[in-house]
N, C-alpha and C positions, 0 to 999 in steps of 0.2 A: 524672847522671842521664841517661840514654838513653829515647829513646819511638821504639816501633817502630808502627807503621802497615800495614805489612806481615807477611804470614806468616811465623811466625818459619822460619829455614834452619839449617843442620847447624852453620855455623859461631856463630850464636846460640846456640844449644842446647850448642856447645862451651864457649864463654864460661861457660854456667850448670853447667856441668857442675864436678865434684870436690867435694871441702871448702871452705866459704862460712863457718863459724860465726862469730857465730852467724846462721843466717840464717832470714828469716822469706818465707814463700810465701803472696800473699794472692791469692785467684780471686776476683771479682766483678761479677755479673751488672751492667748495666746498660742502657742506651735511648739511641738518638740523638735520641728527642724532648727537646726542651728543659726541659719542665716537669720531666721524672724526674730532672733534672741534680742537683738537692738530696739528691736520694736516695739516690742513688749514692753522692754526698760523705760523704754520713752514715754509711753504711753501710762504707766504706773507711775512716774516721778510728777507726769502732770496731773493727774489724778490728788497725788497726794498736794499738791501746790495748790490744787484750787479746792480740797476738802481744809486744809490748815490755812487758808485765806476767810474760808466761811467760818470756821470757827473763830478767828480773830477777830472777823468783825460781827460776832455774837456775843462777845465781851469776854471771854476767856481771858483768863491771867496770863501774863508772862512767862511767868513758869509752867504753866500747862502747855503753853507753845513751843518751850523748849522740848518739853518732855514729848510731845508727838515729833518736834523733828528728831530726837533722838529715835525713836521709835524707826521713824521712816528711813533714816538714815542708814541701821542696824539692816532692815529690809532690803535696800536697793544693795548694800556693799556685801552682802551674802552670797558670796561665788558658788557656794553650791546649788542653792536654790534657784539659780538662773540658768547652771549645767543643765538640769532637771526638770524642764518645764513639761509639761502635758498640754491640755485647751483650754483651762483656765486658772486662773488666781483668784480667791477668793480671801481677801486683806481685812482683819479686823485691828484697831487700833484705837486704844486709849492712854493716856498719861499711865507709863511704866507698864501697860500691857498691849502684847500683839500674837496674835495667832493667824498663821497664814497654811489655807489648804490649797493644794496644787491637785486638779481634779480633770477627768478623762474628759468631761462632758464638755460642751460653748455654752457658756451661760452670755448673758448680755453685759458688755461694759455699762457701769454703773458708777457714781458716786454719792454716796449718803451719810450724812452729818446728825446727830441729833443726842438724844441721851441715851436712847439703848441702837445697839447693832441690829442690821437690818439684814434676818438671816433668810430671808422667802428663798433668795435662789440660791442659797448656802441648802437648802430640803431638797432642792430637786436631785442631787447627786444621787444620794443614798433611795429616793422616792420612785425613782425610774431604773428600767432595765440599762445598766452599762457593762454588761458582758454576753458575747457571742460567740459562736463559732461559724466561720466561712470557710467555707469550699470555691474553690477556682478551677472551674474545669475546660478545657479545651480539646478537640482531639489530638493535639501535641504530647499535650501533659497535664497532670493534677496536682494539685497540693491542698491540704488542710490545715486551717489555721484556728489559731484561739485567740483575743482579746478581750482582756479583763478589764474589771473598774479600775487596777491602778497601773496595769502595763498595755504598751500598744501591743498590738497584733505580734503573735511568733507562729511561724511554722512549725506545727506538731509531727513530730516523727511517724512515719506509719511505714506496714509489715512489707520490706524490699520485695518478699515475693509476689506483690500485687501488681497489675499491671502499670505499665507507667503511661500507654499513650493509648488510641482507639485499635491503631493497626496491630498493638503488640498484644490484647485484650482480643481481638477478635480470632487470633491465630496460637491462644493458648485455652485449652480443656482445663479445668479446675482439676486440682489434684496432679498435675500435667507438670509440673516447675521444671521450665528450662525445655520442655520439650515442644515442639511446632509441628502441627497438623498442618499435610499436605491438602492442597486446596482439593475439593470432592468433585463430585459430577454433578452434585444436584443442584448446583446454582449457574450452571452454562448458560438457563436461559434466561436469569436474571439481567437486568439494564444494570449499566453500571452504577445510575443514581440510586438503583433498590438496593443492591450491593452494599453502597455505602452506608445506606441508612441502616441497614441490618447490622450493620459493623458498629455504627456508631450505638446500636439501641443494646448492644452487646456491652459494651463499654461500660453505657451511661449505668447501665443496672449491675454489672459489677462493681464499679467505683461509688454506687447508692448505696449498697449492702456491705460495700467495706467502709463506708464514712458512719452507716448507722451503727455497726458494732463497735467501733471505733469512740463513738460518742457515746454511746451505752456507758463505756469502763469509766469516762468522765463524768460522766451526768447522767445516774439510771434513771432519775423524774422525768427527763425532757423536760428541763425547766429552762433550757439556754437557748437560743432561736439558733437557728441556721442560717444563715445567709449566702448566697447560691449568686457566684459569678461566671457567668457562659453567655456565650451567643446564640440563638438559634439555628440549628434546630436542637443543640445540647441541651439548653438551657428547660426546655420543658420534656425533652426526654429524661433527665436526671429528676427535675421534680415529678414528674408522672412516679417514676419508680423508687423517689426517697418519701414518698407520703405516708406520715406515720402519726403518734403523738406529737411529734416536734414541730413546733413553729419553724414555716419556709418563707422568707426572703427572696424572693427570685430578682434578680441585678444584670439586666442586658445590656451585652457588651462585651470586647474583645480585655477576657481576663490575662491574656497570656503580657499587655504590656502594664499590667498592675503591678508594681515594686511592692517592698514591704510598707514602705510609709503611703503610698497611696490607696493601696489596701485599708490598712488601718484608717485615711480620715474616711474612705467609703462605709467603711462597716459601721463607724461615728454616726455620718449623714444616715444610713439606714434603721440605726437604731433611735435615731430622733424623731425621725419620720413612724418607725413601729408603737411609740411609745405615742405620738399624737394618734394616728388611727386606733389603737386599743383606747385611749382616755374616750375618744369619741364613742365607739361602738357601747362600752360600760355605760356613758351615761346616758343614750337612746334607750340601751337595754334597761336600767333603770330608771328611765321617766314613762318609757312605755309600758312596764310588767312588771312596776315594784307600789301601787298605789299603797299610801297610808305608812311607805318608807322613806319619803324623800323630804328633807327640809332644807330650805334655801335661808330661811332668816340667821343671821350670822349670831344674833343672842341665843336665841332659839338652841341652836347648834352647840354654843356652847356650853348651857346648861345640860343638853342633853349628852354631851363631852363627857363633862364632868362626872355622870351618873352611868359610863360605859356605857352607853347606850346608841353612839357610833361605830357603825360598822367599815366606812371609808369615807375618809374625808377627799376633798377636791379642792384645793383654793388656785385661785390665780398668784403665782410668784411673782409677778410682775407690777402686782397692785400694794398698796400698804393699808390700811386701815389702824390708827393710831388711838391708843388708849389703854386702859389697864383687865387684866381678866385675872379673875378668882381662881388658881388651880384647885379648888378645894369645893367650890359651890359651881363655877362657873361664870359667874356673876360678871358681865360685860358693863364697865364706863368707858364711853367713848370721849374722844377729843372734841375740842369744839374745831365747828365747821363740819360736823358731821362725820367725825374721823380724820380730819386733813389737818387739822391745828397738831402743836407739839404738845402741849397741853390739857390738862382737863379744866372745866368750869374753878374748881378751887385753888389752881394753879400747880397741880400734881404734873409732873411729868411724865407722856406718857409714851408707850412704845407701840411697836407694829402689835397688832392684836392675832394677825393670820398664824405667824410662826409660832407666837405663842399659844393658838387654837390647837393647829397640827403638833406641837412636843407633847398636849394633852389627850389628845387622839391615840398618840403613840404609845404614853405610859400606860392607858386604859387596854393595849392590845387592840388596838383599830388599825387599820391602814389609811396613810397618804399619798396622796397622788397629787405632783404641781401641775399646774397647767396653765397656759397663755389664753384667755378669753380670745383673743383674734384668730387662735386655732380651731375653734368649737361652734356649734352651730347657735346662733341665738335664739331659735324658736326650744332648743332646750337646754339649756346652759344658764343659770342663771349667779351673772358675776356679784360679789368676788368668791363667793364660795358655794359648795353644797355639798350637801351628806346622804350618805345610805344610811337608814338606820339597821338596829339588830333585830328590830321588830315595827310592829304598824303601832302606829299612835291610834288610839281609842278614838 
């Protein structure tokens, strides 16, 4: 049994691809919170029981069933695995074979049995943003955080000379470390409300400047989004002063109440929403502004992918289209029932074509984005897949 705490790689997908009959694929939502461990174990055991019964009913031999149970027992008995959960488990088991992925993103609970592993949800983890910075700022304090694809959000160290609160920021001039300013005469005509607004404005600007400089040392290309947790008016004041090349995600609320676990949970939730929003925008932009560079037919996409002509593939990871895909030519043969059956017309066992197609696109230097059809607009989205081509078709 192999347990992976990193996002799946091309080599991992190559190991999982191809026939593995009888193949069991289990996706289970979990939690890094220790008190949720038992619930996750029970859910996975129940999924295994269902899957093994389905394999037995399909005519598997007693030896195959015994070996599947051995793999199941090894996974359920791995104390280290269950002590280090994240938000999802992806489990792939066949006789004498098991691979387990501990994933940071929330996947849908699912059980699949067939001749091939079902890899659509597994592709979701590396195909979308799973990393973010976060700043939690109130008038009382602020903190900077980093959530990675494999680890929960942790607080980042910052310069101890930076202001720690709104009051401290308003009473300290840049470069005058430790020196307080006396109140001047220029603010005597200001109302308390105006004075407070000015104080928060100064504070927001200094924190925004500090955050930007700190994040540039870690992410100079400004690729990773910044999620901002704050209440109004601080939220708007910070966002106004932090706008630059980095993507900003404002979250209204009281950040002082967020502990590390709650903040990490909120970050993952916002990342999921950001991924959906950006997929919607990209597909709308593609349809509206890329005439001749959009392909919706799955067989045509596969042929073009083999030629290296697919720039980006979007596919619905909740759907399965069974068949076979020739990785050299891109030729697709669909299973009986328009891809819903388990076999081709000649009895050849079929696998899910969509993840096979995604891996083909990746191997040719293209990009893959997993989506749910339910999250997208039906007037532009064409399930189960769409492709942006590198050049317009003649």
